[in-house]
N, C-alpha and C positions, 0 to 999 in steps of 0.2 A: 352468844345470844343477840337477838335484835328485837326491836319493837317491844321494849320492856315497859310495862305499866305498873306503877306502884299502887297496890290495893290498900295498904295500910302501913303505918309506922307506929311503933310503940317501944317502950323499954321492957326488958325481960331478963331472964337468967339463962345463960348457956355456959357450960363448963364451970359452973359455980361462980360466975362473974355477972355483974349487972352490965348488960350490953344493949345496944340498939337492936331491935328486931324489925324486919321488913317482910311483908307479904307481897308477892308480885305475880304477874302473869307475863309470859314472854313467848316469843316465837323462836324456835331453834331449828337446826337442820333436821331434827327428828320429829318436828311438829310442835304444836302449842303445849305449854306446860304452865302449871300453877305451883308456886312454892310458898309455903306458910312459914312465918317466923324464922327467917334466915338472918344471919349476921352479916352486915355489909363490911367488907375489909378491902382496903386499897392495897394493891400489889405494886411494889416499886421495882421489882426484878423478876426472877424466874417463876414466882408463884402465879404470874399472869399467863404462863404457858400451859395449855391443857396437858402436854406431855409431862411436865414437871408435877402437876397435880395428880395425874394418873400414876406416876412413880410413887408419890407420897402416900397415896391411898390404895396401892396395889394389894396390900395385905388386909384391906378392910372393904371387901366387895359388898358387904351388907349396908354400908353407909350410903345415904342419899348423895346424889352427884352435886358438885359445886358448879354453879352457873358463873360464867366469866363474861364480862362486858367491857369493851374499851370505852374509856371516858377521858375527858380533858379537865384538868383542875388548875385553876389560876393560883399563882403565888407559891407553887411548890416546884422542886426539881428532884429528879431521881439521880443520885450520885452513888459512887462506890463507897462502901462502908470500910472502916478500919478493922475488917474481920475476914479472915480466910476460912471458907467452909472446909469441913473435913475432907471433901472430895476435890479440893484445890481451887475452887472458884472464888473470886472476890465477890462477896455479897453486896447487895444494894441497900440503900436507905433513902429516906426523904429528908430534904432540908427546906426551910422557908426560902423563897426566892421571888421577891416582888418583881413584877414585870415579865415573868416567865409563865408559860402555860405548859404544864406537864401532861404528857400522853401516858396514861397509866391504865391498869385494869382493875375493875371493881369486881371483887368476888362476892358472891352471895352464898355463904357457907351455912348449910343446915346445922341446927344445934347439935345433932348427934355426931357431926364431924369436926366441930369447932375445937374441942379439947385436943384432938389428934393434930390439927393444924398448928395449934399453939405448941405442942410437944416438938413438932418438926422444926419450929422456929426457935426452940430453946428459950422460951419466954422467961425472963428473969436472969438468964445467963448471957445470951447474945442480944436479945431484943427486949424492948419494953412494948407492951400493947397499949396504945393510947388513942383517944379520940382526937380528931383534928377539927375543932370547932371553927377555926379561922379559915378553913378551906372546904366549905360545903360543896358537894358534888351535885350538879344538875342532872336529873333523870326525868326527861319530859317536863311536866309542870312541877314536879316535886324536887325538893332540895334535901339531900341526905347528909348526915354527918357520920361518915364511916370511921371504923377503927383502922389503925395501921401499925405495922411492926416497925419501930424506930430503933436503930442501932444504939446499944448502950455505950459503944466506943466512939460514936460520931462518925463523920466522914473520913475516909483515907485522904491524906494530904500529900501530894507530890509537889515539890517546890512551894510548899506552904498553902496550896489551894486544893479544894476538892476537884474531882474529875466527874463530869456528867456522862451518863450512859448514852450511847449512840441512838439516834432517832427517838429520843425520849421527850420531845416537846418542841415548842416554838417560842421565839422571843430571845432577848439577850439575857442569858443567865449569868454571864460573866465568868463561866466556868469552861475550861477546855474540855472537849469531848475526847474520850479514850475508849478503845476496845478492851475487852477482857484480857487479851494477850498483852496489850500495851500496859495495862495496870499490873498484871503479874510480873512483867519484865521490870517495870519501874519500881515496884515494891521490893522485888528481889534485890535490885541494885541498891535501893535505899537501906535495906536491912543487912546487906552484905551476905546474902544467901547465895 
């Protein structure tokens, strides 16, 4: 989506949780849209890819679509999590990183699809759902405090340090960049797999 305009911000309930809710207007490839009371969620990894969201929601065609918008967030970095997904990918998480600006995706999840997204992230088992009050996201004139999925296991550490996802921001994060293949190879060697 592009040219997003926040119409209102409020607190509310989605999936039985007190969450921030945002109503907005946006331009998309399919034309202008308005979305009421969606949950803003930062995506640090594959959830920012429309193909991944389409896969996650393929069995739920009745749910409203998730709007995806690229944003930059100061003071965070997207790194690999100490968690291997069931399909073999090393998951991502966010860590505080002063002096670095992360390139992330902001999802606007309709309330009727929020519980399903939480289930795909195994909230409580693999991830915690948390607000990021220290890292507000600018969206035009508005500042949003989105939710994010943070790894319960923390970042994966090769040689004692996290590894940053490629092309995930600008500045000096102090973290080595690694591809998915490099992380899988490194973790297999570390674990003796």
